[in-house]
C-alpha positions as CSV (number, residue, x, y, z in Angstrom):
1,M,-126.5,-15.6,25.9
2,T,-125.3,-13.4,23.1
3,Q,-128.5,-12.0,21.8
4,F,-131.5,-9.9,22.8
5,H,-134.8,-9.9,21.1
6,N,-137.4,-7.3,20.2
7,A,-135.2,-4.4,19.2
8,T,-136.7,-2.2,16.5
9,S,-134.7,-1.2,13.4
10,S,-135.2,2.1,11.7
11,A,-137.4,0.3,9.2
12,G,-139.7,-0.7,12.0
13,S,-139.2,-4.4,11.7
14,S,-138.4,-6.8,14.5
15,D,-134.6,-7.2,15.0
16,R,-132.2,-8.5,17.6
17,F,-129.0,-7.3,19.1
18,L,-125.8,-9.2,18.5
19,R,-123.0,-9.1,21.1
20,Q,-119.3,-9.0,20.3
21,P,-118.6,-12.7,20.2
22,E,-121.3,-13.4,17.7
23,V,-120.3,-10.5,15.5
24,L,-116.7,-11.6,15.5
25,Q,-117.7,-15.1,14.6
26,R,-120.0,-13.9,11.7
27,I,-117.5,-11.5,10.3
28,G,-114.3,-13.5,10.8
29,V,-111.9,-10.7,11.7
30,S,-110.3,-9.6,15.0
31,W,-111.9,-7.2,17.5
32,V,-109.2,-4.6,16.7
33,T,-110.2,-4.7,13.0
34,I,-113.8,-4.2,13.9
35,L,-112.8,-1.1,16.0
36,R,-110.7,0.3,13.3
37,W,-113.4,-0.2,10.6
38,E,-116.0,1.4,12.9
39,K,-113.7,4.4,13.4
40,Q,-113.2,4.7,9.6
41,G,-116.9,4.4,9.0
42,L,-116.5,1.1,7.2
43,F,-118.5,-1.0,9.7
44,P,-121.8,-0.5,11.4
45,R,-121.6,1.4,14.8
46,R,-122.2,-0.3,18.0
47,R,-125.3,0.8,20.0
48,K,-125.2,1.4,23.7
49,I,-128.0,-0.8,25.2
50,G,-127.0,-0.4,28.8
51,P,-124.6,1.4,31.1
52,R,-121.7,-0.9,30.2
53,L,-123.3,-2.9,27.4
54,V,-123.1,-2.5,23.6
55,A,-124.3,-4.5,20.7
56,W,-125.0,-4.3,17.0
57,L,-128.4,-4.7,15.3
58,E,-128.5,-7.9,13.3
59,S,-130.0,-6.1,10.4
60,D,-127.1,-3.7,10.3
61,I,-124.6,-6.6,10.2
62,N,-126.6,-8.5,7.6
63,Q,-126.8,-5.4,5.4
64,W,-123.0,-4.8,5.8
65,V,-122.3,-8.5,4.7
66,T,-124.7,-8.1,1.8
67,D,-123.1,-4.8,0.7
68,R,-119.7,-6.2,1.1
69,G,-120.5,-9.3,-1.1
70,A,-122.0,-7.0,-3.8
71,S,-118.8,-4.9,-3.7
72,V,-116.5,-7.9,-4.0
73,Q,-118.5,-9.3,-6.9
74,G,-118.3,-5.9,-8.7
75,E,-114.6,-5.7,-8.3
76,A,-114.1,-9.3,-9.8
77,Q,-115.9,-8.3,-13.0
């Protein structure tokens, strides 16, 4: 299973963790691109949720997608 429930975002609302396969599917880019974007500060940072386990908050990914869409629309005008 690629998700975990009951995480709490900084806004205090219920959120869930997304693992790498689901993030890659949603964003549609390679793992190397995600790593590069993270390093450049262009993509949300992974969160360590276990000794060898990382994930992203779904709200962070959703916000990134929303911001990216607004950015692309602004460039087209």
